Backbone as XML, in Angstrom:
<?xml version="1.0"?>
<chain id="A" units="angstrom">
  <residue number="1" name="MET">
    <atom name="N" x="-58.263" y="-56.784" z="23.197"/>
    <atom name="CA" x="-59.130" y="-56.117" z="22.251"/>
    <atom name="C" x="-59.115" y="-54.562" z="22.557"/>
  </residue>
  <residue number="2" name="ALA">
    <atom name="N" x="-59.169" y="-54.293" z="24.004"/>
    <atom name="CA" x="-58.978" y="-52.841" z="24.365"/>
    <atom name="C" x="-57.663" y="-52.249" z="24.124"/>
  </residue>
  <residue number="3" name="MET">
    <atom name="N" x="-56.613" y="-53.073" z="24.257"/>
    <atom name="CA" x="-55.259" y="-52.494" z="23.851"/>
    <atom name="C" x="-55.067" y="-52.228" z="22.373"/>
  </residue>
  <residue number="4" name="ALA">
    <atom name="N" x="-55.611" y="-53.056" z="21.642"/>
    <atom name="CA" x="-55.719" y="-52.888" z="20.120"/>
    <atom name="C" x="-56.389" y="-51.698" z="19.788"/>
  </residue>
  <residue number="5" name="LEU">
    <atom name="N" x="-57.527" y="-51.392" z="20.304"/>
    <atom name="CA" x="-58.186" y="-50.208" z="20.033"/>
    <atom name="C" x="-57.537" y="-48.841" z="20.463"/>
  </residue>
  <residue number="6" name="PHE">
    <atom name="N" x="-56.864" y="-49.045" z="21.737"/>
    <atom name="CA" x="-55.991" y="-47.785" z="22.238"/>
    <atom name="C" x="-54.935" y="-47.592" z="21.261"/>
  </residue>
  <residue number="7" name="ILE">
    <atom name="N" x="-54.185" y="-48.657" z="20.852"/>
    <atom name="CA" x="-53.144" y="-48.422" z="19.971"/>
    <atom name="C" x="-53.541" y="-47.879" z="18.695"/>
  </residue>
  <residue number="8" name="LEU">
    <atom name="N" x="-54.692" y="-48.395" z="18.101"/>
    <atom name="CA" x="-55.271" y="-47.794" z="16.948"/>
    <atom name="C" x="-55.592" y="-46.315" z="17.081"/>
  </residue>
  <residue number="9" name="GLY">
    <atom name="N" x="-56.168" y="-45.934" z="18.152"/>
    <atom name="CA" x="-56.589" y="-44.508" z="18.484"/>
    <atom name="C" x="-55.250" y="-43.711" z="18.583"/>
  </residue>
  <residue number="10" name="VAL">
    <atom name="N" x="-54.307" y="-44.150" z="19.156"/>
    <atom name="CA" x="-53.185" y="-43.235" z="19.195"/>
    <atom name="C" x="-52.434" y="-43.181" z="17.952"/>
  </residue>
  <residue number="11" name="MET">
    <atom name="N" x="-52.491" y="-44.153" z="17.188"/>
    <atom name="CA" x="-51.836" y="-44.037" z="15.831"/>
    <atom name="C" x="-52.710" y="-43.044" z="14.907"/>
  </residue>
  <residue number="12" name="CYS">
    <atom name="N" x="-54.104" y="-43.164" z="15.053"/>
    <atom name="CA" x="-54.829" y="-42.173" z="14.303"/>
    <atom name="C" x="-54.618" y="-40.715" z="14.748"/>
  </residue>
  <residue number="13" name="LEU">
    <atom name="N" x="-54.445" y="-40.641" z="16.068"/>
    <atom name="CA" x="-54.169" y="-39.270" z="16.742"/>
    <atom name="C" x="-52.774" y="-38.779" z="16.048"/>
  </residue>
  <residue number="14" name="LEU">
    <atom name="N" x="-51.797" y="-39.591" z="16.135"/>
    <atom name="CA" x="-50.452" y="-39.196" z="15.591"/>
    <atom name="C" x="-50.549" y="-38.812" z="14.016"/>
  </residue>
  <residue number="15" name="ALA">
    <atom name="N" x="-51.361" y="-39.673" z="13.372"/>
    <atom name="CA" x="-51.429" y="-39.330" z="11.850"/>
    <atom name="C" x="-52.107" y="-37.993" z="11.711"/>
  </residue>
  <residue number="16" name="ALA">
    <atom name="N" x="-53.082" y="-37.670" z="12.583"/>
    <atom name="CA" x="-53.791" y="-36.369" z="12.351"/>
    <atom name="C" x="-52.878" y="-35.273" z="12.685"/>
  </residue>
  <residue number="17" name="CYS">
    <atom name="N" x="-51.980" y="-35.328" z="13.672"/>
    <atom name="CA" x="-51.008" y="-34.327" z="14.009"/>
    <atom name="C" x="-49.794" y="-34.153" z="13.133"/>
  </residue>
  <residue number="18" name="HIS">
    <atom name="N" x="-49.561" y="-35.264" z="12.308"/>
    <atom name="CA" x="-48.366" y="-35.181" z="11.588"/>
    <atom name="C" x="-48.250" y="-33.938" z="10.574"/>
  </residue>
  <residue number="19" name="PRO">
    <atom name="N" x="-49.269" y="-33.518" z="9.864"/>
    <atom name="CA" x="-49.068" y="-32.354" z="8.949"/>
    <atom name="C" x="-48.735" y="-31.110" z="9.731"/>
  </residue>
  <residue number="20" name="PHE">
    <atom name="N" x="-49.081" y="-31.013" z="10.911"/>
    <atom name="CA" x="-49.090" y="-29.818" z="11.780"/>
    <atom name="C" x="-47.648" y="-29.730" z="12.636"/>
  </residue>
  <residue number="21" name="ILE">
    <atom name="N" x="-47.357" y="-30.809" z="13.082"/>
    <atom name="CA" x="-46.119" y="-30.951" z="14.038"/>
    <atom name="C" x="-45.016" y="-31.521" z="13.415"/>
  </residue>
  <residue number="22" name="THR">
    <atom name="N" x="-45.107" y="-32.799" z="13.021"/>
    <atom name="CA" x="-43.823" y="-33.469" z="12.629"/>
    <atom name="C" x="-43.372" y="-33.218" z="11.152"/>
  </residue>
  <residue number="23" name="TYR">
    <atom name="N" x="-44.263" y="-32.901" z="10.209"/>
    <atom name="CA" x="-43.955" y="-32.443" z="8.884"/>
    <atom name="C" x="-43.122" y="-31.247" z="8.770"/>
  </residue>
  <residue number="24" name="PRO">
    <atom name="N" x="-43.448" y="-30.093" z="9.391"/>
    <atom name="CA" x="-42.609" y="-28.884" z="9.280"/>
    <atom name="C" x="-41.290" y="-29.195" z="9.875"/>
  </residue>
  <residue number="25" name="TRP">
    <atom name="N" x="-41.215" y="-29.956" z="10.994"/>
    <atom name="CA" x="-39.889" y="-30.199" z="11.590"/>
    <atom name="C" x="-39.022" y="-31.099" z="10.544"/>
  </residue>
  <residue number="26" name="SER">
    <atom name="N" x="-39.555" y="-32.022" z="9.949"/>
    <atom name="CA" x="-38.905" y="-32.881" z="9.028"/>
    <atom name="C" x="-38.407" y="-32.131" z="7.875"/>
  </residue>
  <residue number="27" name="LEU">
    <atom name="N" x="-39.061" y="-30.997" z="7.539"/>
    <atom name="CA" x="-38.568" y="-30.272" z="6.309"/>
    <atom name="C" x="-37.307" y="-29.364" z="6.842"/>
  </residue>
  <residue number="28" name="ILE">
    <atom name="N" x="-37.475" y="-28.835" z="8.150"/>
    <atom name="CA" x="-36.235" y="-28.105" z="8.666"/>
    <atom name="C" x="-35.008" y="-29.021" z="8.715"/>
  </residue>
  <residue number="29" name="VAL">
    <atom name="N" x="-35.208" y="-30.292" z="9.282"/>
    <atom name="CA" x="-34.140" y="-31.207" z="9.379"/>
    <atom name="C" x="-33.470" y="-31.506" z="7.932"/>
  </residue>
  <residue number="30" name="LEU">
    <atom name="N" x="-34.408" y="-31.780" z="7.044"/>
    <atom name="CA" x="-33.905" y="-32.044" z="5.651"/>
    <atom name="C" x="-33.113" y="-30.946" z="5.035"/>
  </residue>
  <residue number="31" name="GLN">
    <atom name="N" x="-33.645" y="-29.752" z="5.310"/>
    <atom name="CA" x="-32.865" y="-28.599" z="4.758"/>
    <atom name="C" x="-31.425" y="-28.468" z="5.407"/>
  </residue>
  <residue number="32" name="VAL">
    <atom name="N" x="-31.368" y="-28.792" z="6.650"/>
    <atom name="CA" x="-29.972" y="-28.761" z="7.365"/>
    <atom name="C" x="-29.131" y="-29.835" z="6.815"/>
  </residue>
  <residue number="33" name="ILE">
    <atom name="N" x="-29.686" y="-31.070" z="6.726"/>
    <atom name="CA" x="-28.925" y="-32.230" z="6.262"/>
    <atom name="C" x="-28.473" y="-32.000" z="4.930"/>
  </residue>
  <residue number="34" name="CYS">
    <atom name="N" x="-29.406" y="-31.632" z="3.983"/>
    <atom name="CA" x="-29.019" y="-31.660" z="2.514"/>
    <atom name="C" x="-29.406" y="-30.252" z="1.938"/>
  </residue>
  <residue number="35" name="PRO">
    <atom name="N" x="-28.579" y="-29.227" z="2.233"/>
    <atom name="CA" x="-28.832" y="-27.859" z="1.674"/>
    <atom name="C" x="-28.692" y="-27.766" z="0.184"/>
  </residue>
  <residue number="36" name="ARG">
    <atom name="N" x="-29.612" y="-27.027" z="-0.402"/>
    <atom name="CA" x="-29.494" y="-26.972" z="-1.920"/>
    <atom name="C" x="-29.160" y="-25.466" z="-2.128"/>
  </residue>
  <residue number="37" name="ARG">
    <atom name="N" x="-28.131" y="-25.335" z="-2.956"/>
    <atom name="CA" x="-27.738" y="-23.956" z="-3.402"/>
    <atom name="C" x="-28.558" y="-23.525" z="-4.498"/>
  </residue>
  <residue number="38" name="ARG">
    <atom name="N" x="-29.171" y="-22.303" z="-4.477"/>
    <atom name="CA" x="-29.933" y="-21.792" z="-5.439"/>
    <atom name="C" x="-29.126" y="-20.920" z="-6.409"/>
  </residue>
  <residue number="39" name="THR">
    <atom name="N" x="-29.360" y="-21.020" z="-7.588"/>
    <atom name="CA" x="-28.633" y="-20.194" z="-8.573"/>
    <atom name="C" x="-29.728" y="-19.303" z="-9.342"/>
  </residue>
  <residue number="40" name="TRP">
    <atom name="N" x="-29.185" y="-18.281" z="-10.078"/>
    <atom name="CA" x="-29.951" y="-17.604" z="-10.937"/>
    <atom name="C" x="-30.864" y="-18.335" z="-11.875"/>
  </residue>
  <residue number="41" name="SER">
    <atom name="N" x="-30.422" y="-19.392" z="-12.398"/>
    <atom name="CA" x="-31.157" y="-20.219" z="-13.327"/>
    <atom name="C" x="-32.231" y="-20.882" z="-12.587"/>
  </residue>
  <residue number="42" name="ASP">
    <atom name="N" x="-32.365" y="-21.083" z="-11.287"/>
    <atom name="CA" x="-33.489" y="-21.629" z="-10.606"/>
    <atom name="C" x="-34.687" y="-20.695" z="-10.519"/>
  </residue>
  <residue number="43" name="ARG">
    <atom name="N" x="-34.409" y="-19.313" z="-10.588"/>
    <atom name="CA" x="-35.499" y="-18.400" z="-10.417"/>
    <atom name="C" x="-36.302" y="-18.263" z="-11.554"/>
  </residue>
  <residue number="44" name="ILE">
    <atom name="N" x="-37.544" y="-18.111" z="-11.337"/>
    <atom name="CA" x="-38.645" y="-18.031" z="-12.428"/>
    <atom name="C" x="-38.919" y="-16.522" z="-12.603"/>
  </residue>
  <residue number="45" name="HIS">
    <atom name="N" x="-38.932" y="-16.183" z="-13.959"/>
    <atom name="CA" x="-39.214" y="-14.689" z="-14.247"/>
    <atom name="C" x="-40.671" y="-14.618" z="-14.327"/>
  </residue>
  <residue number="46" name="THR">
    <atom name="N" x="-41.156" y="-13.390" z="-13.833"/>
    <atom name="CA" x="-42.532" y="-13.249" z="-13.573"/>
    <atom name="C" x="-43.314" y="-13.143" z="-14.980"/>
  </residue>
  <residue number="47" name="SER">
    <atom name="N" x="-42.693" y="-12.895" z="-16.112"/>
    <atom name="CA" x="-43.342" y="-12.819" z="-17.326"/>
    <atom name="C" x="-43.878" y="-14.217" z="-17.790"/>
  </residue>
  <residue number="48" name="HIS">
    <atom name="N" x="-43.268" y="-15.258" z="-17.127"/>
    <atom name="CA" x="-43.794" y="-16.620" z="-17.543"/>
    <atom name="C" x="-44.830" y="-17.143" z="-16.651"/>
  </residue>
  <residue number="49" name="LEU">
    <atom name="N" x="-45.156" y="-16.378" z="-15.601"/>
    <atom name="CA" x="-46.110" y="-16.867" z="-14.461"/>
    <atom name="C" x="-47.625" y="-16.668" z="-15.057"/>
  </residue>
  <residue number="50" name="SER">
    <atom name="N" x="-48.364" y="-17.607" z="-14.766"/>
    <atom name="CA" x="-49.777" y="-17.502" z="-15.030"/>
    <atom name="C" x="-50.604" y="-18.270" z="-13.828"/>
  </residue>
  <residue number="51" name="CYS">
    <atom name="N" x="-51.778" y="-17.790" z="-13.833"/>
    <atom name="CA" x="-52.552" y="-18.241" z="-12.685"/>
    <atom name="C" x="-54.080" y="-18.380" z="-13.214"/>
  </residue>
  <residue number="52" name="ALA">
    <atom name="N" x="-54.788" y="-19.332" z="-12.526"/>
    <atom name="CA" x="-56.181" y="-19.523" z="-12.769"/>
    <atom name="C" x="-56.980" y="-19.266" z="-11.468"/>
  </residue>
  <residue number="53" name="VAL">
    <atom name="N" x="-58.091" y="-18.847" z="-11.649"/>
    <atom name="CA" x="-58.915" y="-18.482" z="-10.405"/>
    <atom name="C" x="-60.203" y="-19.346" z="-10.586"/>
  </residue>
  <residue number="54" name="CYS">
    <atom name="N" x="-60.546" y="-20.020" z="-9.625"/>
    <atom name="CA" x="-61.779" y="-20.841" z="-9.710"/>
    <atom name="C" x="-62.779" y="-20.289" z="-8.654"/>
  </residue>
  <residue number="55" name="VAL">
    <atom name="N" x="-63.957" y="-19.907" z="-9.081"/>
    <atom name="CA" x="-64.885" y="-19.309" z="-8.231"/>
    <atom name="C" x="-66.201" y="-20.284" z="-8.160"/>
  </residue>
  <residue number="56" name="CYS">
    <atom name="N" x="-66.230" y="-20.772" z="-7.048"/>
    <atom name="CA" x="-67.620" y="-21.833" z="-6.828"/>
    <atom name="C" x="-68.753" y="-20.949" z="-6.704"/>
  </residue>
  <residue number="57" name="ALA">
    <atom name="N" x="-69.694" y="-21.257" z="-7.469"/>
    <atom name="CA" x="-71.022" y="-20.630" z="-7.422"/>
    <atom name="C" x="-72.193" y="-21.570" z="-7.678"/>
  </residue>
  <residue number="58" name="TYR">
    <atom name="N" x="-73.026" y="-21.657" z="-6.814"/>
    <atom name="CA" x="-74.217" y="-22.643" z="-6.935"/>
    <atom name="C" x="-75.503" y="-21.834" z="-6.874"/>
  </residue>
  <residue number="59" name="ASN">
    <atom name="N" x="-76.268" y="-21.912" z="-7.992"/>
    <atom name="CA" x="-77.415" y="-21.031" z="-8.182"/>
    <atom name="C" x="-77.256" y="-19.493" z="-7.920"/>
  </residue>
  <residue number="60" name="GLU">
    <atom name="N" x="-76.265" y="-19.096" z="-8.514"/>
    <atom name="CA" x="-75.969" y="-17.767" z="-8.373"/>
    <atom name="C" x="-76.714" y="-16.914" z="-9.430"/>
  </residue>
  <residue number="61" name="ARG">
    <atom name="N" x="-77.395" y="-15.932" z="-8.907"/>
    <atom name="CA" x="-78.058" y="-14.946" z="-9.834"/>
    <atom name="C" x="-77.903" y="-13.554" z="-9.250"/>
  </residue>
  <residue number="62" name="GLY">
    <atom name="N" x="-77.913" y="-12.607" z="-10.035"/>
    <atom name="CA" x="-77.786" y="-11.418" z="-9.452"/>
    <atom name="C" x="-76.359" y="-10.777" z="-9.755"/>
  </residue>
  <residue number="63" name="ALA">
    <atom name="N" x="-76.023" y="-9.729" z="-8.972"/>
    <atom name="CA" x="-74.948" y="-8.940" z="-9.147"/>
    <atom name="C" x="-73.644" y="-9.444" z="-8.426"/>
  </residue>
  <residue number="64" name="SER">
    <atom name="N" x="-73.824" y="-10.549" z="-7.502"/>
    <atom name="CA" x="-72.680" y="-10.832" z="-6.805"/>
    <atom name="C" x="-71.635" y="-11.545" z="-7.616"/>
  </residue>
  <residue number="65" name="SER">
    <atom name="N" x="-72.044" y="-12.529" z="-8.460"/>
    <atom name="CA" x="-71.039" y="-13.174" z="-9.407"/>
    <atom name="C" x="-70.526" y="-12.154" z="-10.367"/>
  </residue>
  <residue number="66" name="HIS">
    <atom name="N" x="-71.397" y="-11.285" z="-10.946"/>
    <atom name="CA" x="-70.933" y="-10.299" z="-11.928"/>
    <atom name="C" x="-69.964" y="-9.334" z="-11.166"/>
  </residue>
  <residue number="67" name="ALA">
    <atom name="N" x="-70.063" y="-8.979" z="-9.954"/>
    <atom name="CA" x="-69.339" y="-8.102" z="-9.365"/>
    <atom name="C" x="-67.925" y="-8.756" z="-9.052"/>
  </residue>
  <residue number="68" name="LYS">
    <atom name="N" x="-67.898" y="-10.033" z="-8.728"/>
    <atom name="CA" x="-66.691" y="-10.765" z="-8.476"/>
    <atom name="C" x="-65.867" y="-10.799" z="-9.690"/>
  </residue>
  <residue number="69" name="VAL">
    <atom name="N" x="-66.427" y="-11.219" z="-10.829"/>
    <atom name="CA" x="-65.683" y="-11.213" z="-12.178"/>
    <atom name="C" x="-65.191" y="-9.877" z="-12.383"/>
  </residue>
  <residue number="70" name="GLU">
    <atom name="N" x="-65.864" y="-8.811" z="-12.297"/>
    <atom name="CA" x="-65.427" y="-7.468" z="-12.582"/>
    <atom name="C" x="-64.247" y="-7.116" z="-11.587"/>
  </residue>
  <residue number="71" name="ASN">
    <atom name="N" x="-64.290" y="-7.446" z="-10.390"/>
    <atom name="CA" x="-63.295" y="-7.130" z="-9.434"/>
    <atom name="C" x="-61.987" y="-7.871" z="-9.879"/>
  </residue>
  <residue number="72" name="LEU">
    <atom name="N" x="-62.118" y="-9.235" z="-10.286"/>
    <atom name="CA" x="-60.993" y="-10.010" z="-10.666"/>
    <atom name="C" x="-60.302" y="-9.331" z="-12.021"/>
  </residue>
  <residue number="73" name="LEU">
    <atom name="N" x="-61.136" y="-8.873" z="-12.880"/>
    <atom name="CA" x="-60.739" y="-8.326" z="-14.126"/>
    <atom name="C" x="-59.969" y="-6.958" z="-13.715"/>
  </residue>
  <residue number="74" name="ALA">
    <atom name="N" x="-60.479" y="-6.118" z="-12.848"/>
    <atom name="CA" x="-59.885" y="-4.878" z="-12.267"/>
    <atom name="C" x="-58.468" y="-5.253" z="-11.645"/>
  </residue>
  <residue number="75" name="LEU">
    <atom name="N" x="-58.393" y="-6.248" z="-10.827"/>
    <atom name="CA" x="-57.145" y="-6.636" z="-10.308"/>
    <atom name="C" x="-56.097" y="-7.025" z="-11.314"/>
  </residue>
  <residue number="76" name="ARG">
    <atom name="N" x="-56.491" y="-7.796" z="-12.424"/>
    <atom name="CA" x="-55.625" y="-8.113" z="-13.375"/>
    <atom name="C" x="-55.119" y="-6.911" z="-14.129"/>
  </residue>
  <residue number="77" name="ALA">
    <atom name="N" x="-55.974" y="-5.927" z="-14.547"/>
    <atom name="CA" x="-55.521" y="-4.794" z="-15.042"/>
    <atom name="C" x="-54.556" y="-3.933" z="-14.283"/>
  </residue>
  <residue number="78" name="ARG">
    <atom name="N" x="-54.931" y="-3.930" z="-12.930"/>
    <atom name="CA" x="-53.911" y="-3.133" z="-12.037"/>
    <atom name="C" x="-52.583" y="-3.893" z="-11.938"/>
  </residue>
  <residue number="79" name="ALA">
    <atom name="N" x="-52.526" y="-5.210" z="-11.966"/>
    <atom name="CA" x="-51.354" y="-5.828" z="-11.784"/>
    <atom name="C" x="-50.470" y="-5.678" z="-13.116"/>
  </residue>
  <residue number="80" name="SER">
    <atom name="N" x="-51.093" y="-5.719" z="-14.202"/>
    <atom name="CA" x="-50.347" y="-5.600" z="-15.491"/>
    <atom name="C" x="-49.801" y="-4.183" z="-15.689"/>
  </residue>
  <residue number="81" name="ARG">
    <atom name="N" x="-50.496" y="-3.037" z="-15.020"/>
    <atom name="CA" x="-49.947" y="-1.825" z="-15.053"/>
    <atom name="C" x="-48.695" y="-1.503" z="-14.155"/>
  </residue>
  <residue number="82" name="THR">
    <atom name="N" x="-48.846" y="-2.221" z="-12.942"/>
    <atom name="CA" x="-47.735" y="-2.070" z="-11.952"/>
    <atom name="C" x="-46.620" y="-3.090" z="-12.024"/>
  </residue>
  <residue number="83" name="SER">
    <atom name="N" x="-46.692" y="-3.950" z="-13.076"/>
    <atom name="CA" x="-45.521" y="-4.956" z="-13.090"/>
    <atom name="C" x="-44.313" y="-4.302" z="-13.477"/>
  </residue>
  <residue number="84" name="ARG">
    <atom name="N" x="-43.213" y="-4.820" z="-12.742"/>
    <atom name="CA" x="-41.979" y="-4.164" z="-12.857"/>
    <atom name="C" x="-41.148" y="-4.863" z="-14.160"/>
  </residue>
  <residue number="85" name="TYR">
    <atom name="N" x="-41.650" y="-6.023" z="-14.566"/>
    <atom name="CA" x="-40.856" y="-6.842" z="-15.605"/>
    <atom name="C" x="-41.530" y="-6.641" z="-16.976"/>
  </residue>
</chain>
């Protein structure tokens, strides 16, 4: 029974480490094994990009949420002025 719990613990530890250790290495190995050539048709033009912002607020009152929305709108206006495309 102790050996089974030890093996289960090691498997859980390996599963917890996978996203940080083995997954990045597997992506590097796959890129070396199967390289993908990128062409101009694969690139996305910035005029077609869009984004959504989700702001979590629980019982928010006052100027903090209003200031956040104003800041996001100012960033959006600044980005549209400085866009190269």
